[in-house]
VOBA-1610 file (N, C-alpha, C; in pm, whole numbers, padded with zeros to 5 digits, always signed):
BEGIN
Met+00699-01850-00324Met+00736-01991-00310Met+00684-02043-00176Met+00631-02162-00178Met+00577-02218-00054Met+00691-02269+00033Arg+00671-02252+00162Arg+00772-02298+00257Arg+00768-02449+00271Lys+00875-02503+00326Lys+00889-02648+00344Lys+00775-02704+00429Glu+00734-02632+00533Glu+00628-02678+00622Glu+00495-02695+00548Val+00468-02607+00455Val+00344-02614+00378Val+00344-02740+00292Trp+00456-02769+00230Trp+00467-02890+00149Trp+00449-03016+00234Ile+00508-03016+00352Ile+00494-03130+00443Ile+00347-03149+00481Leu+00279-03040+00516Leu+00137-03049+00551Leu+00052-03094+00432Leu+00087-03050+00313Leu+00015-03093+00193Leu+00031-03243+00172Ile+00152-03293+00188Ile+00177-03437+00172Ile+00101-03516+00278Ile+00100-03468+00402Ile+00026-03536+00509Ile-00123-03539+00478Ala-00177-03426+00431Ala-00320-03419+00399Ala-00356-03517+00287Val-00272-03526+00185Val-00299-03619+00075Val-00288-03764+00123Leu-00190-03794+00208Leu-00176-03930+00261Leu-00295-03969+00348Val-00342-03876+00430Val-00461-03903+00512Val-00581-03930+00422Ala-00599-03846+00319Ala-00710-03867+00226Ala-00698-04001+00155Leu-00576-04037+00117Leu-00554-04161+00044Leu-00583-04284+00129Phe-00531-04285+00251Phe-00539-04406+00331Phe-00659-04413+00426Leu-00716-04301+00464Leu-00828-04305+00558Leu-00965-04290+00490Ser-00971-04232+00372Ser-01099-04216+00303Ser-01173-04347+00282Pro-01104-04455+00244Pro-01177-04581+00224Pro-01244-04635+00350Phe-01204-04586+00468Phe-01263-04632+00593Phe-01377-04543+00642Ala-01418-04446+00560Ala-01527-04356+00598Ala-01656-04437+00617Ser-01739-04389+00704Ser-01865-04459+00735Ser-01956-04464+00612Pro-02012-04579+00584Pro-02104-04590+00470Pro-02245-04541+00503Phe-02269-04508+00629Phe-02403-04465+00670Phe-02427-04318+00636Pro-02552-04281+00609Pro-02581-04141+00576Pro-02550-04049+00693Asp-02515-03925+00660Asp-02480-03829+00764Asp-02570-03706+00757Gly-02576-03633+00866Gly-02643-03504+00872Gly-02784-03503+00818Leu-02807-03412+00724Leu-02942-03392+00670Leu-02993-03513+00594Glu-02902-03586+00532Glu-02945-03706+00459Glu-03005-03808+00556Arg-02945-03821+00674Arg-02997-03915+00774Arg-03135-03869+00825Val-03149-03740+00851Val-03278-03686+00897Val-03385-03708+00790Ala-03351-03679+00665Ala-03446-03698+00555Ala-03486-03845+00543Glu-03390-03934+00564Glu-03420-04077+00557Glu-03510-04119+00674Asp-03478-04070+00795Asp-03556-04105+00913Asp-03700-04051+00906Lys-03715-03932+00852Lys-03847-03870+00845Lys-03926-03908+00720Gly-03861-03980+00629Gly-03931-04034+00512Gly-03948-03939+00396Phe-03867-03835+00384Phe-03881-03746+00270Phe-03756-03741+00181Leu-03669-03838+00198Leu-03547-03843+00117Leu-03581-03862-00032Glu-03678-03945-00061Glu-03714-03974-00200Glu-03763-03851-00275Gln-03823-03756-00202Gln-03875-03635-00268Gln-03762-03548-00323Ala-03645-03559-00266Ala-03533-03475-00310Ala-03447-03541-00417Glu-03460-03672-00435Glu-03377-03743-00532Glu-03396-03686-00672Gly-03284-03655-00737Gly-03288-03603-00875Gly-03320-03456-00884Lys-03335-03387-00772Lys-03370-03244-00774Lys-03260-03160-00709Glu-03135-03203-00726Glu-03024-03131-00666Glu-03012-02991-00726Val-02980-02895-00641Val-02959-02758-00688Val-02825-02750-00759Ile-02724-02814-00701Ile-02591-02819-00760Ile-02553-02966-00773His-02511-03006-00891His-02469-03144-00911His-02321-03158-00876Ser-02292-03250-00789Ser-02156-03271-00742Ser-02073-03343-00847Pro-01949-03298-00869Pro-01862-03371-00961Pro-01816-03505-00903Ile-01824-03518-00770Ile-01786-03642-00702Ile-01903-03683-00611Pro-02009-03739-00669Pro-02127-03772-00588Pro-02100-03886-00489Asp-02157-03872-00370Asp-02149-03973-00265Asp-02006-04010-00227Tyr-01913-03916-00243Tyr-01773-03935-00203Tyr-01706-04051-00275Val-01750-04080-00397Val-01692-04187-00478Val-01661-04127-00615Phe-01535-04132-00657Phe-01495-04075-00785Phe-01557-04156-00898Pro-01630-04090-00989Pro-01698-04163-01096Pro-01599-04225-01195Gly-01638-04340-01249Gly-01558-04407-01350Gly-01461-04509-01295Ile-01449-04520-01163Ile-01361-04618-01102Ile-01447-04726-01039Thr-01428-04850-01081Thr-01516-04958-01036Thr-01487-05005-00894Asn-01362-05002-00852Asn-01326-05044-00716Asn-01367-04932-00620Glu-01463-04962-00530Glu-01517-04858-00443Glu-01413-04798-00348Gly-01322-04882-00296Gly-01217-04832-00207Gly-01124-04735-00278Val-01084-04769-00399Val-00996-04682-00478Val-01071-04555-00518Ala-01198-04570-00557Ala-01279-04454-00597Ala-01296-04357-00481Thr-01311-04410-00360Thr-01324-04324-00241Thr-01191-04256-00210Ala-01081-04329-00221Ala-00949-04270-00196Ala-00918-04159-00296Val-00948-04183-00423Val-00925-04081-00526Val-01014-03959-00500Ala-01138-03983-00460Ala-01228-03872-00427Ala-01172-03791-00311Gly-01116-03860-00212Gly-01055-03790-00098Gly-00936-03705-00139Ile-00852-03759-00225Ile-00734-03684-00271Ile-00778-03564-00354Val-00868-03586-00448Val-00914-03476-00534Val-00983-03368-00450Gly-01067-03410-00357Gly-01134-03313-00270Gly-01035-03234-00185Thr-00933-03301-00134Thr-00830-03234-00054Thr-00755-03132-00139Leu-00715-03171-00258Leu-00641-03079-00345Leu-00727-02960-00388Ile-00854-02984-00418Ile-00943-02873-00455Ile-00959-02777-00337Thr-00979-02832-00218Thr-00995-02749-00099Thr-00870-02665-00074Leu-00754-02727-00086Leu-00629-02653-00065Leu-00608-02546-00172Ala-00645-02577-00297Ala-00631-02478-00404Ala-00723-02358-00382Val-00845-02384-00339Val-00939-02275-00310Val-00888-02191-00192Ala-00841-02258-00088Ala-00788-02185+00028Ala-00668-02101-00011Tyr-00580-02155-00094Tyr-00463-02080-00140Tyr-00506-01960-00224Gly-00605-01980-00312Gly-00655-01870-00393Gly-00715-01758-00308Ile-00790-01795-00206Ile-00847-01695-00116Ile-00736-01621-00042Ala-00634-01695+00002Ala-00522-01631+00073Ala-00450-01531-00017Val-00430-01567-00144Val-00364-01476-00238Val-00450-01352-00258Leu-00582-01369-00271Leu-00670-01254-00289Leu-00668-01163-00167Ile-00668-01224-00048Ile-00667-01145+00075Ile-00537-01066+00089Lys-00426-01129+00052Lys-00296-01063+00064Lys-00275-00957-00043Gly-00361-00951-00142Gly-00348-00850-00246Gly-00280-00901-00371Gly-00271-01029-00385Gly-00212-01087-00505Gly-00062-01107-00492Val-00008-01190-00577Val+00135-01221-00574Val+00215-01112-00642Ala+00166-01060-00754Ala+00241-00962-00832Ala+00273-00836-00753Pro+00178-00773-00681Pro+00213-00653-00606Pro+00322-00680-00501Lys+00320-00796-00438Lys+00420-00829-00338Lys+00559-00838-00402Gln+00567-00901-00519Gln+00695-00913-00587Gln+00745-00776-00633Glu+00656-00692-00682Glu+00693-00557-00722Glu+00746-00475-00604Ala+00684-00493-00488Ala+00729-00421-00370Ala+00870-00465-00331Arg+00898-00594-00343Arg+01034-00644-00311Arg+01136-00585-00407Lys+01103-00581-00536Lys+01196-00526-00633Lys+01225-00378-00604Gly+01122-00307-00562Gly+01140-00167-00528Gly+01229-00148-00407Gln+01220-00237-00310Gln+01304-00229-00190Gln+01450-00263-00222Glu+01470-00358-00312Glu+01606-00399-00346Glu+01680-00291-00423Thr+01610-00219-00510Thr+01674-00116-00590Thr+01680+00017-00518Gly+01596+00034-00417Gly+01586+00164-00350Gly+01677+00172-00239
//
């Protein structure tokens, strides 16, 4: 069971994604900016190695750009937290062995 602090942090992360994502900079960042400045951005268009389910930080199918960005932020935050939680469970050795160890301690 997750502790109260984890739930509070999860709620804060979702609220930040919800309310601050629409204010993200519309300008290109990192490699996209370099590719644009050097003039080779067009060569990469349509040749993505991995297609993003949420391209350009805007959730597809939502016409209002601010809402689409907020939803993309929330979905991205939840996916990131789920992956991090899954990695933590794998590193700890899974949930089942931990529960079995507790049962053994209680009966022993």
